[in-house]
C-alpha positions, 0 to 999 in steps of 0.5 A: 907325016913327021913334018905335019906332026912337028908343025902341029906341035909347034902351033899348039905350043904357040897358042898355049904360050900366047896368053902369057906372052902376046896379050896384056890383061885388061884392067879397069881402074875407078878413076878411068871408069868414072871419067869414061862414064862422065864423058858419055853423059857429057856427049849426050850418049845417055844410055851408054853413060847409064851403063858405064856408071852402073859398071862403076858402081858394080866394080867399085861399090866402096868408092866414095863417088858411088852416090855421085854416079847413081845421081848421074844415072838419074840425070841421064834418065831425066835428060832422055825424058824418062822421068819415072826412072829418074824419080825413082833414082832421085827418090832412093837418093833422098831416103838418107838425107844428110843435108849434102849438096848432092842430097839437096840437088837430088831432092830438087831433081825429084820434084822436077821429075814428078812435075814433068810427069804431071804429078804437081802435088807430089812435086810440091810435097817433095819440096815441102819435105826438103824445107822440113829436112834442110838446115840450110837457109839458102836451100830452104829459100830456093825450095820455096821459090820453086814452090811458088812457081809450081803454084804459078804453073797451076794458076794458084796465085794466092798459094804462089804469093804465100810461097814467095812471101815465106822467103827469108828477108835476107834473100827477098831481094835476090829472088825479087819477091816484091816485084813478084808479089806486085805481079801476082796482085794483077791476077785479080784483074784477069778478064774472064767470061762466065760460062753460065752467062754464055750459056744463057745468052745462047738462048738467042743463037750466037749470043754466047759466042758474041759474049766471048768475042768470037764474032765469026762463030756467033754469025755462023751459029745465028745463020745456021740455027735461024735457017733451020728454024725457018725451014722447019716452019716452012715445012710445017706450014706446007703440011710436010710434017715428016720433013718438018719433024726431021728438020726440027730434030736436026735443028735441035741438035745444032741449037744444043751445040750452039749452047755447048759451044758458047759454054766451051768458048767461055772456058777457052777464053778464060784459059787463054787469058790465064795463059797470057798472064802466066807467060808474063809472070814467067818473064820474071822467072829467074834462071835456075842455078844448081850444082851437079857433081863431077869427078873434080868437085861440082859443076854449076848448071844453068836452067832456063825455062821457055 
């Protein structure tokens, strides 16, 4: 019994003294925390990066890199396809605009985040706000260049040409404005089909599809409608009025579908030609260069659109 008591007391003393003698206190320093958060982002572990940057902001709120850390959380959300979350962070960062490189990049990323959500008008407004707030001619010209491409993506050729034309003379060669204007002038020559004309031509089954260069669809529409009309005629001629009525109803449905299909074909034709034209324009699109903050200063980022 005495031996058991002695062992118990000894173990208790060891456990009490262990925190002071056997374990070192874990400390977090700002530089190490920021480097680790950045390493997680660089490795593509975006959720871990967000958590580590937020931990940095929480433990070191007075550190000068806090705005940079917030920006990087936005970049992490953006790279993960969470554009709404990214936009919220970038928007918060643009509220107190100081014309710094970080605030400027936040504006561009805010516009891109909205564009990725399909909020094109808001993306355009973001760039207009940047133009109004910035005093840097290079930033303003870059914003106007991106504005022009947003208009191109929407098929607004005149607005795109106007945006490119507002780039300052000093940067027009850099952004190849003359070539872009010449290419945009070709928008008037985009071949289009009139949906109204296609609909009227479909009074003769297949005529509208033929007008839209959909020859197989034209032949199919003509044969089906002609066959149903002939079958209905034969049924009525044989005094099979019930059968003739059923075939007529079915035939009317196919006839209406023929008209609708022709109008739809015209719209598809036009969209295809516009898409081809936009793709040719995009071949002139310059690779986007931007600055992303890093612990040592800034990194030059290259964005290529496909």
